Structure formats: structure tokens, C-alpha cells
C-alpha positions as CSV (number, residue, x, y, z in Angstrom):
1,X,11.3,5.8,-8.6
2,X,11.9,6.5,-5.4
3,X,9.3,8.6,-4.5
4,X,6.9,5.2,-5.8
5,X,8.8,3.4,-3.2
6,X,8.7,6.0,-0.9
7,X,4.5,5.8,-1.0
8,X,4.7,2.4,-0.6
9,X,6.7,2.2,2.5
10,X,4.5,5.4,4.0
11,X,1.4,3.1,3.2
12,X,2.6,0.0,4.4
13,X,3.7,1.9,7.4
14,X,-0.3,3.1,7.8
15,X,-1.7,-0.3,6.9
16,X,0.9,-1.4,10.0
17,X,-0.3,0.6,12.1
18,X,-4.1,0.1,11.9
19,X,-3.6,-3.4,11.7
20,X,-2.5,-2.9,15.4
21,X,-5.3,-0.3,16.1
22,X,-7.8,-3.2,14.9
23,X,-6.9,-5.8,16.4
24,X,-6.5,-3.8,19.7
25,X,-10.3,-2.6,19.8
26,X,-11.1,-6.2,18.7
27,X,-9.1,-7.4,21.6
28,X,-11.3,-5.3,24.2
29,X,-14.7,-6.9,24.2
30,X,-15.1,-4.8,27.5
31,X,-15.4,-1.4,25.1
32,X,-18.4,-0.3,23.9
33,X,-20.8,-0.9,20.7
34,X,-19.0,3.0,20.0
35,X,-15.4,1.3,19.9
36,X,-17.0,-1.6,17.6
37,X,-18.6,1.3,15.0
38,X,-15.1,2.3,15.2
39,X,-13.0,-0.9,15.0
40,X,-15.6,-1.4,11.4
41,X,-14.5,2.1,10.4
42,X,-10.9,1.2,10.8
43,X,-11.3,-2.4,9.2
44,X,-13.3,0.0,6.7
45,X,-10.0,1.9,5.9
46,X,-7.7,-0.6,6.0
47,X,-9.6,-3.1,3.1
48,X,-9.4,0.7,0.9
49,X,-5.2,0.8,2.0
50,X,-5.4,-2.9,0.8
51,X,-6.4,-2.1,-2.4
52,X,-4.5,1.3,-3.1
53,X,-1.6,-0.8,-1.8
54,X,-2.4,-3.5,-5.2
55,X,-3.1,-1.0,-7.1
56,X,0.1,0.9,-6.2
57,X,1.8,-2.5,-7.0
58,X,0.7,-3.1,-10.3
59,X,1.7,0.8,-10.8
60,X,5.0,0.3,-10.0
61,X,5.7,-3.2,-11.9
62,X,4.0,-1.2,-15.1
63,X,6.4,1.6,-14.4
64,X,9.3,-0.8,-14.0
65,X,9.4,-3.1,-16.9
66,X,8.5,0.4,-19.5
67,X,11.7,2.1,-17.6
68,X,13.9,-1.6,-18.8
69,X,12.6,-1.7,-22.0
70,X,13.0,2.0,-22.9
71,X,17.0,1.5,-21.5
72,X,16.8,-1.9,-23.8
73,X,16.2,0.3,-26.2
74,X,18.6,3.4,-26.1
75,X,21.1,0.8,-25.3
76,X,20.6,-1.3,-28.5
77,X,20.5,2.6,-30.4
78,X,24.0,3.7,-28.5
79,X,25.7,0.1,-29.5
80,X,24.3,0.9,-33.0
């Protein structure tokens, strides 16, 4: 489970960096069209990372619930 948490942390950090980069690019209105293209590319990557993050959180929740159920079953078996 710690690998999943580490992956979530790395994904969150990457998303923050990309968000900052996108905002920096958008804030500089004097940038050439190449910068706008790069900004659009970064925004696309950010959107993909957000979708990946949502999927990872869903998977993490599912795994956590299944582990809780398995632990509960094991405890019940040991109590019997």
C-alpha cells in the first residue's frame, strides 16, 4: 500500500508542477505562439494526469476496502 501512496504523492507533485507551468505560461501574454502551443500541450498533459489521479484514487479505495474485508474475515476465523 505504501507504493500506492508514494505513487499518489509523486503524481500530486507532478500535477502541481504542471499547473504552475501552465499558469506561468498563461500569465506571460507577450509569449509567442510557440509558447501558447507549449501551454496547450502542458494543459493536455495536466488533464491526463488528473484523469490518472482519479483512476488511481478509485483503485486505491477499492484495494483498501478489499484489504479491510480480508482482514476482517481473517480476524473472524481466528476468533472462532
